[in-house]
N, C-alpha and C positions, 0 to 999 in steps of 0.2 A: 206255541213252546203252556201245553197246561201248566194248567196254578201247583204245587205240593203241597200238600197236608201238615200241620206239623206235626199227624205224628206215622205220616208217611215213611220208610226207606227215604237220607236220602238220595240224592242225584248224581251222587256227589263219586259213589258204593263204598261204598265205607260200611259202611254191615246197622250205620247207625239213624237213630232214627233225626229227619233231620232236623225235629227242637237239640238236644243237643249233637249238632249235630254246625253244619255252619247257618244252618237258622241265628248260630249263640254269637251275640255280640266277642267280639274282639277284647277281650284284657287290657286296659292300659294302664303301661305307666305308670307310679304314684307320683304325681308331680308337691315337688314340695318348699317350688323358691320359680317364677318367674321371671322373667326377663325380655324386651324383642320376644328375638327371635328362641329365644334361648329358653331349658326348663331342668335345675336341679329334679334327677330323679334319685328319687329315697331304694333303700341296698339295704336289706334285710343281713349282708352274710358280707361290712366294708373286705375284710380279707380274704376272705376262699373269692370272691367277685377278681377283685387283685390279684392274690395269687391263677389264676384261670384267666385272667387278662394283659395282664402285662408287658409289659416289651422292656422292659431293662433289667435287674438287680437290686431293681427301693426294694429291699424290704418294709414292709407291714409299720413294724417299727421304729425306724429309721428314723432319724432328726435332717431335713438336707434346706440347703439356701433357695430356693425360689427367683432369677434371674430373673425377674415379670415386680412382684414388690418388693424383694432383695430383704422379704422376711425368716423365720426356722418357723417351716413347719414342721410339726409331725405324720407324718405319712397317709395313717392312721384316721387323722382328719380328712382325707380327699373331703371335692362334693364329685359325684358325679355329674354333669350337663353334656344334655340331647340339646343338640341342632336341630333344626324345620329340616331336611330338605338333606340328614344328609346321613347316610346308612350306619352310625354306627356314637358310640358317645365318647365321652371324653376321662379321663381319669385328671382331674380339674386341682388347682391349685384348692388353699383349704377359704382362702380371703376370698373366692368367684360370690361373688359376678364384681368386687371392684376391681381384680386380680384374675386376671386370662388366663395367665401360665400355664402346663400341663407335666404334665409327668416327664415328658419329654423336656420340659425349663431345670426342672429341679442337677443342687449339686451338692452333694454332700461333705456336713458345717467345716469339716479339715481340708478341702480342697477347693475352698469355695474364694474364689479371687471376680474384679468385676472383668477383670483380665483375658481369664478363662473367659468368664460369655460375649468376648467381641475376638476368637481369634479364631 
């Protein structure tokens, strides 16, 4: 296969120059903290991200209890955590990396009790 010049049309068929298409590096997310194989990913619009990706009826301004660290948290303070090898990110407890709780582990403050978690 012949080498493609930077100013030639990209062989992928997009019609763009190679330098503006497949030669361009893939932008990586901004990493704010790294621990082992996990990294916190910067989210510019946290409310928009939560609304687009949430899997429960948790509201952005809600206060919840995290059953892992047993602390009251504000949903809007969540951290987005990426794990190497996974194809998705986790909406994690604001106390990450000390706490490994995710949005699935949060209970409304008025319904929180340790017995709820054990059921």
